[in-house]
C-alpha positions as CSV (number, residue, x, y, z in Angstrom):
1,X,43.5,81.5,-69.4
2,X,40.4,83.6,-70.4
3,X,40.9,86.6,-72.6
4,X,40.2,89.9,-71.1
5,X,39.0,92.9,-73.2
6,X,39.3,96.5,-72.0
7,X,35.5,96.6,-71.3
8,X,35.7,93.7,-68.9
9,X,38.1,95.7,-66.7
10,X,34.9,97.6,-65.5
11,X,32.6,94.6,-64.8
12,X,34.5,91.5,-63.8
13,X,34.6,90.7,-60.1
14,X,37.9,92.4,-58.8
15,X,39.5,89.3,-57.2
16,X,39.0,87.3,-60.3
17,X,40.0,90.1,-62.6
18,X,43.1,90.8,-60.5
19,X,44.3,87.3,-60.8
20,X,43.6,87.4,-64.6
21,X,45.7,90.5,-64.8
22,X,48.4,89.6,-62.2
23,X,49.1,86.0,-63.0
24,X,50.3,86.6,-66.6
25,X,52.3,89.6,-65.3
26,X,53.8,87.6,-62.6
27,X,54.7,84.7,-65.0
28,X,56.2,87.2,-67.4
29,X,58.2,89.0,-64.6
30,X,59.2,85.6,-63.3
31,X,60.7,84.6,-66.6
32,X,62.4,87.9,-67.1
33,X,63.7,87.6,-63.5
34,X,64.8,84.0,-64.0
35,X,66.5,85.2,-67.1
36,X,68.6,87.7,-65.1
37,X,69.1,85.2,-62.5
38,X,70.2,82.2,-64.7
39,X,72.2,84.7,-66.9
40,X,74.2,85.6,-63.8
41,X,74.6,82.0,-62.8
42,X,75.9,81.2,-66.3
43,X,78.2,84.2,-66.3
44,X,79.5,83.4,-62.6
45,X,80.1,79.8,-63.5
46,X,81.5,80.0,-67.0
47,X,83.2,83.4,-67.0
48,X,83.7,84.3,-63.3
49,X,82.4,86.4,-60.3
50,X,84.2,89.5,-61.7
51,X,82.1,89.2,-64.9
52,X,79.0,89.2,-62.6
53,X,80.3,92.5,-61.0
54,X,81.0,94.0,-64.4
55,X,77.4,93.4,-65.5
56,X,76.1,94.9,-62.3
57,X,78.1,98.1,-63.2
58,X,76.6,98.3,-66.6
59,X,72.9,97.6,-65.6
60,X,72.1,101.1,-64.2
61,X,73.2,102.8,-67.5
62,X,71.5,100.6,-69.9
63,X,68.4,100.2,-67.6
64,X,68.1,104.0,-67.3
65,X,67.9,104.5,-71.1
66,X,65.4,101.5,-71.3
67,X,63.4,103.0,-68.5
68,X,62.8,106.0,-70.7
69,X,60.7,103.6,-72.8
70,X,59.0,102.2,-69.7
71,X,58.3,105.7,-68.4
72,X,56.7,106.7,-71.7
73,X,54.9,103.5,-71.7
74,X,53.5,103.7,-68.2
75,X,52.7,107.4,-68.5
76,X,50.9,106.9,-71.8
77,X,49.2,103.7,-70.7
78,X,47.6,105.5,-67.8
79,X,46.1,107.9,-70.2
80,X,45.0,105.0,-72.5
81,X,43.4,103.1,-69.7
82,X,41.3,106.1,-68.6
83,X,40.6,107.0,-72.2
84,X,39.2,103.4,-72.9
85,X,37.3,103.6,-69.7
86,X,35.7,106.9,-70.7
87,X,35.1,105.5,-74.4
88,X,37.5,108.1,-75.9
89,X,39.2,105.9,-78.4
90,X,40.7,108.6,-80.5
91,X,42.6,109.9,-77.6
92,X,43.9,106.4,-76.8
93,X,45.1,106.1,-80.4
94,X,46.8,109.4,-80.5
95,X,48.5,108.7,-77.3
96,X,49.9,105.4,-78.5
97,X,51.4,107.0,-81.5
98,X,53.0,109.8,-79.5
99,X,54.5,107.2,-77.2
100,X,56.3,105.4,-80.2
101,X,57.6,108.6,-81.7
102,X,58.8,110.0,-78.3
103,X,60.5,106.6,-77.4
104,X,62.5,106.6,-80.6
105,X,63.6,110.2,-80.3
106,X,64.7,109.9,-76.7
107,X,66.4,106.6,-76.5
108,X,68.4,106.9,-79.7
109,X,69.7,110.3,-78.5
110,X,70.6,108.7,-75.1
111,X,72.3,105.8,-76.7
112,X,74.5,108.3,-78.7
113,X,75.5,110.1,-75.7
114,X,76.1,106.8,-73.6
115,X,78.4,105.5,-76.4
116,X,80.4,108.8,-76.5
117,X,81.0,109.0,-72.7
118,X,81.7,105.2,-72.3
119,X,85.1,105.7,-70.6
120,X,83.7,108.1,-68.1
121,X,80.4,106.4,-67.2
122,X,81.8,103.0,-66.4
123,X,84.4,103.9,-63.7
124,X,81.7,106.5,-62.3
125,X,79.4,103.5,-61.7
126,X,82.0,101.4,-60.0
127,X,83.7,99.8,-62.9
128,X,87.2,100.1,-61.6
129,X,90.2,97.8,-61.4
130,X,89.7,94.4,-62.9
131,X,86.0,95.1,-63.5
132,X,86.6,97.9,-66.1
133,X,87.5,96.0,-69.2
134,X,84.7,93.3,-69.1
135,X,82.2,96.0,-68.2
136,X,83.2,98.1,-71.3
137,X,82.9,95.1,-73.5
138,X,79.3,94.3,-72.2
139,X,78.2,97.9,-72.1
140,X,79.1,98.7,-75.8
141,X,77.3,95.8,-77.2
142,X,74.3,96.1,-74.9
143,X,73.8,99.8,-75.7
144,X,73.0,99.0,-79.5
145,X,70.1,96.9,-78.3
146,X,68.7,99.3,-75.7
147,X,66.4,101.3,-78.1
148,X,64.6,97.9,-79.0
149,X,64.4,97.3,-75.2
150,X,62.8,100.6,-74.7
151,X,60.2,100.0,-77.3
152,X,59.4,96.6,-75.8
153,X,58.9,98.0,-72.5
154,X,56.8,100.9,-73.8
155,X,54.7,98.4,-75.8
156,X,54.3,95.9,-73.1
157,X,52.6,98.5,-70.8
158,X,50.2,99.4,-73.7
159,X,49.3,95.8,-74.2
160,X,48.3,95.7,-70.4
161,X,46.3,98.9,-70.8
162,X,44.3,97.1,-73.5
163,X,43.5,94.4,-71.0
164,X,45.6,91.7,-72.8
165,X,47.9,90.3,-70.1
166,X,48.4,87.0,-71.8
167,X,50.1,88.7,-74.7
168,X,52.2,90.9,-72.4
169,X,53.2,87.8,-70.6
170,X,54.4,86.1,-73.8
171,X,56.3,89.3,-74.8
172,X,58.3,89.1,-71.6
173,X,59.0,85.3,-71.9
174,X,60.4,85.4,-75.5
175,X,63.5,87.5,-74.9
176,X,64.2,85.6,-71.7
177,X,64.2,82.1,-73.3
178,X,66.1,83.6,-76.3
179,X,68.7,85.0,-74.1
180,X,69.3,81.8,-72.1
181,X,69.5,79.8,-75.3
182,X,72.1,82.3,-76.8
183,X,73.9,82.4,-73.4
184,X,74.5,78.6,-73.8
185,X,75.6,78.8,-77.4
186,X,77.8,81.9,-77.2
187,X,79.4,81.5,-73.7
188,X,79.5,77.7,-73.2
189,X,79.8,76.4,-76.7
190,X,81.6,79.2,-78.6
191,X,83.6,80.5,-75.5
192,X,82.9,84.2,-76.4
193,X,83.1,85.3,-72.8
194,X,81.6,88.7,-72.1
195,X,81.1,89.3,-75.9
196,X,78.8,86.2,-75.8
197,X,76.9,87.4,-72.8
198,X,76.3,90.8,-74.3
199,X,75.1,89.4,-77.7
200,X,72.9,86.9,-76.2
201,X,71.1,89.8,-74.1
202,X,70.8,92.0,-77.3
203,X,69.4,89.3,-79.4
204,X,66.8,88.6,-76.7
205,X,65.7,92.4,-76.9
206,X,65.4,92.0,-80.8
207,X,63.1,88.9,-80.3
208,X,60.9,90.7,-77.9
209,X,60.5,93.7,-80.3
210,X,59.6,91.4,-83.1
211,X,56.7,89.9,-81.1
212,X,55.4,93.1,-79.9
213,X,55.4,94.5,-83.5
214,X,53.4,91.5,-84.6
215,X,50.9,92.0,-81.8
216,X,50.1,95.6,-82.7
217,X,49.9,94.8,-86.4
218,X,47.7,91.8,-85.9
219,X,44.0,91.7,-85.1
220,X,44.8,91.0,-81.5
221,X,45.2,94.8,-80.7
222,X,42.4,97.3,-80.5
223,X,44.7,100.2,-81.1
224,X,45.1,100.5,-84.9
225,X,47.0,103.7,-85.4
226,X,47.7,105.5,-88.7
227,X,50.3,108.0,-89.8
228,X,48.6,111.2,-88.3
229,X,48.7,109.6,-84.8
230,X,52.6,109.7,-84.9
231,X,52.5,113.5,-85.0
232,X,53.6,114.9,-81.6
233,X,50.6,116.4,-79.6
234,X,51.8,118.9,-76.9
235,X,48.9,118.4,-74.4
236,X,49.3,114.5,-74.8
237,X,53.2,114.9,-74.4
238,X,52.7,117.0,-71.1
239,X,50.5,114.3,-69.7
240,X,52.8,111.4,-70.7
241,X,55.7,113.3,-69.3
242,X,54.1,114.2,-66.0
243,X,53.0,110.6,-65.3
244,X,56.0,108.9,-67.0
245,X,58.4,111.1,-65.0
246,X,57.4,109.1,-62.0
247,X,58.8,105.9,-63.5
248,X,61.8,107.7,-65.0
249,X,62.6,109.4,-61.5
250,X,62.3,106.0,-59.9
251,X,64.7,104.4,-62.4
252,X,67.1,107.5,-62.1
253,X,67.3,107.1,-58.4
254,X,67.9,103.4,-58.8
255,X,70.8,104.2,-61.2
256,X,72.1,106.6,-58.5
257,X,71.8,104.0,-56.0
258,X,73.8,101.5,-58.0
259,X,76.4,104.2,-58.5
260,X,76.7,104.9,-54.8
261,X,76.5,101.3,-53.7
262,X,79.1,100.0,-56.2
263,X,81.6,102.7,-55.2
264,X,80.9,102.5,-51.3
265,X,81.2,98.8,-51.5
266,X,84.3,98.8,-53.6
267,X,85.9,101.1,-51.0
268,X,84.9,98.6,-48.3
269,X,85.9,95.3,-49.9
270,X,87.0,95.8,-53.5
271,X,85.7,93.8,-56.4
272,X,84.6,90.9,-54.3
273,X,82.2,93.2,-52.3
274,X,80.7,94.6,-55.5
275,X,80.1,90.8,-56.6
276,X,78.1,90.3,-53.3
277,X,75.9,93.4,-54.2
278,X,75.5,92.0,-57.7
279,X,74.1,88.8,-56.3
280,X,71.8,90.7,-53.8
281,X,70.7,92.9,-56.8
282,X,69.7,89.8,-58.8
283,X,67.7,88.5,-56.0
284,X,65.9,91.9,-55.6
285,X,64.9,91.5,-59.2
286,X,63.9,87.9,-58.9
287,X,62.5,87.2,-55.5
288,X,59.9,89.9,-55.5
289,X,58.5,89.0,-59.1
290,X,55.1,88.0,-57.7
291,X,54.7,91.3,-55.9
292,X,55.6,93.3,-59.0
293,X,53.2,91.1,-60.9
294,X,50.3,92.0,-58.7
295,X,51.3,95.7,-58.9
296,X,51.4,95.4,-62.8
297,X,48.1,93.7,-62.7
298,X,46.5,96.4,-60.5
299,X,47.4,99.3,-62.6
300,X,45.1,98.8,-65.6
301,X,42.2,97.9,-63.3
302,X,42.5,100.9,-61.1
303,X,43.0,103.2,-64.2
304,X,40.0,101.8,-66.1
305,X,37.7,102.0,-63.2
306,X,38.8,105.6,-62.1
307,X,38.2,106.7,-65.6
308,X,34.7,105.1,-65.6
309,X,34.0,106.8,-62.1
310,X,33.5,103.4,-60.6
311,X,35.2,104.4,-57.3
312,X,34.0,101.4,-55.2
313,X,35.7,99.1,-57.7
314,X,38.8,101.2,-57.3
315,X,38.8,100.8,-53.5
316,X,38.1,97.2,-53.8
317,X,41.1,96.8,-56.1
318,X,43.4,98.6,-53.8
319,X,42.6,96.4,-50.9
320,X,42.6,93.1,-52.8
321,X,46.0,94.0,-54.5
322,X,47.6,94.8,-51.1
323,X,46.3,91.6,-49.6
324,X,47.5,89.4,-52.5
325,X,50.9,91.2,-52.7
326,X,51.5,90.9,-48.9
327,X,50.8,87.2,-48.9
328,X,53.3,86.4,-51.7
329,X,55.9,88.8,-50.0
330,X,55.7,87.0,-46.8
331,X,56.4,83.6,-48.7
332,X,59.3,85.2,-50.3
333,X,60.6,86.5,-47.0
334,X,60.5,83.0,-45.4
335,X,62.4,81.3,-48.3
336,X,65.2,84.0,-48.2
337,X,65.5,83.9,-44.5
338,X,66.0,80.1,-44.5
339,X,68.2,79.5,-47.5
340,X,70.4,82.5,-48.2
341,X,73.7,80.4,-48.2
342,X,72.2,78.0,-50.7
343,X,71.0,80.8,-52.9
344,X,74.3,82.6,-53.0
345,X,76.2,79.4,-54.0
346,X,74.3,79.1,-57.1
347,X,76.1,82.0,-58.6
348,X,79.7,80.7,-57.8
349,X,82.0,77.9,-59.2
350,X,84.8,76.2,-57.6
351,X,86.2,74.7,-60.8
352,X,89.9,73.5,-60.5
353,X,91.0,75.5,-63.3
354,X,90.0,78.8,-61.7
355,X,92.8,81.1,-60.4
356,X,93.7,81.4,-56.8
357,X,92.3,85.1,-56.9
358,X,89.0,84.0,-58.4
359,X,88.6,81.2,-55.7
360,X,89.5,83.6,-53.0
361,X,86.8,86.1,-54.4
362,X,84.3,83.3,-54.5
363,X,85.0,82.4,-50.9
364,X,84.6,86.1,-49.7
365,X,81.3,86.3,-51.6
366,X,79.9,83.1,-50.1
367,X,80.9,84.3,-46.6
368,X,79.3,87.7,-46.8
369,X,76.2,87.2,-49.1
370,X,74.0,85.3,-46.7
371,X,74.3,87.9,-43.9
372,X,73.6,90.7,-46.5
373,X,70.7,88.9,-47.9
374,X,68.9,88.5,-44.6
375,X,69.3,92.1,-43.7
376,X,68.3,93.5,-47.2
377,X,65.0,91.5,-47.2
378,X,64.2,91.8,-43.6
379,X,61.2,94.1,-44.1
380,X,59.9,92.3,-47.3
381,X,56.4,91.4,-45.8
382,X,55.4,95.0,-45.5
383,X,56.5,96.4,-49.0
384,X,53.1,95.5,-50.7
385,X,51.5,98.5,-49.1
386,X,54.2,100.9,-50.4
387,X,54.3,99.4,-54.0
388,X,50.4,99.3,-54.4
389,X,50.0,102.6,-52.8
390,X,52.4,104.5,-55.1
391,X,51.1,102.6,-58.2
392,X,47.5,103.7,-57.4
393,X,48.3,107.4,-57.8
394,X,50.2,106.7,-61.0
395,X,47.3,104.6,-62.4
396,X,44.8,107.4,-61.7
397,X,46.8,110.2,-63.2
398,X,47.9,111.9,-60.0
399,X,51.5,112.6,-60.9
400,X,52.9,114.6,-57.9
401,X,51.8,112.3,-55.2
402,X,52.9,109.3,-57.4
403,X,56.3,110.9,-57.8
404,X,56.7,111.7,-54.1
405,X,55.8,108.3,-52.9
406,X,57.8,106.5,-55.7
407,X,60.9,108.4,-54.4
408,X,60.3,108.0,-50.7
409,X,62.1,104.6,-50.3
410,X,65.3,105.2,-52.4
411,X,65.4,108.9,-52.7
412,X,64.4,110.3,-49.5
413,X,65.4,107.5,-47.1
414,X,67.7,104.9,-48.7
415,X,70.3,107.2,-50.3
416,X,70.8,109.3,-47.2
417,X,71.1,106.1,-45.0
418,X,73.8,104.5,-47.1
419,X,75.8,107.8,-47.1
420,X,75.7,108.0,-43.4
421,X,75.5,104.5,-41.8
422,X,78.6,102.9,-43.5
423,X,80.8,105.4,-41.5
424,X,79.5,104.0,-38.3
425,X,78.7,100.4,-39.1
426,X,80.8,99.8,-42.3
427,X,79.3,96.9,-44.3
428,X,76.5,96.2,-41.9
429,X,75.4,99.9,-42.3
430,X,75.0,99.4,-46.1
431,X,72.7,96.3,-45.8
432,X,70.7,97.5,-42.8
433,X,69.7,100.6,-44.8
434,X,67.5,98.5,-47.0
435,X,64.9,97.5,-44.3
436,X,65.0,100.8,-42.5
437,X,64.1,102.6,-45.8
438,X,61.3,99.9,-46.4
439,X,59.7,100.6,-43.0
440,X,59.8,104.4,-43.3
441,X,58.5,104.6,-46.9
442,X,55.7,102.1,-46.1
443,X,54.6,104.3,-43.2
444,X,54.5,107.4,-45.4
445,X,52.7,105.7,-48.2
446,X,50.1,104.1,-45.8
447,X,49.2,107.6,-44.5
448,X,48.9,109.2,-48.1
449,X,46.8,106.3,-49.3
450,X,44.4,106.2,-46.2
451,X,43.7,109.9,-46.8
452,X,43.1,109.4,-50.4
453,X,40.6,106.7,-49.9
454,X,38.8,108.7,-47.2
455,X,38.6,111.9,-49.2
456,X,38.5,111.0,-52.9
457,X,37.1,107.5,-53.3
458,X,34.2,107.8,-50.8
């Protein structure tokens, strides 16, 4: 794969450039998603379906803290892309230094709070009954590695902002491969159960951090920062915060969604229903990897060309990204509609040594998961417009519309729907909330994006 420098973001043909950016991003997201997927399959088959539910309970807390790093990364990377496009290298360096300092301060503080309130947070996110003990084991170990994950997520977005998608892809692959290898050793060979699953994930974070540190210290990076760049700069912090808040708000709403979903589904069907959602959640991460890859590839292209005032290229990148993302989303939709039962069965085991309760839970999950999967992904072909539209506003530094469009799906539509529809439709009301929210948010985003293209990019 050809190496892409930041300058080439402004001159390469958009279609070719988007493939160069999106393909490594998609591969990286695929490997990370496969990591989550295979990790869940290992846990489900070697520990049990309750263990999958336990991990699902922990994810929103640990991911929210890690998302602080991603928010700082994406917010700062938007500044870096535009600064490189405008040939303002000093601002790019100062922004990167501030990103590192801010990520360390915020995530370490949040980890301390997360460990202090562990016994309150786990039940609040649905870790009740038989789920509590394995969730606490996993949560406590994972949290120690979350600051490294936050630094990785921050650094990865900066690598993309430099126009180095191949290195960003490798950074995403390393922890995934490491985690799966450690899963096999710690869970299957050493039989460490939830302790093994947690340590495997944490070691994966450390491996990723080591590679990203190597990248920025090597000649591969254009951003060679020095000690003065780490000093916090208020105007840069405000810009990072305003743009990064979009990502943080999205993850905060995602965490709230997990909290509500786990509790609503626990009340509808106990631990087994939470396990159904755990499988659906894994597929939401895994199945849409190519769509997210196109979105990630689109961000630096739009940001750089907007900074360089090449608005025709910005428009072309929007249309091309939507077209590519819609195509792959449709393929994903077809696969999930045809093979939901086969996909759900991958996460479950019917080993003879399992208890009757565990076998009954597995049977319940296998009965309910295919129906849920078909409803949840029913509107998948149209989500490309919503994702690319929201990403555009973030890429060009327009924080308010980016925030509002990011929150439309889960915050403005999905959460109200899952609070109301289950009262009338029970389990079906939960699952049908997904496609309704997708349709409504896509319509709103389409209106905003069309107006932006007509008035600002003409």
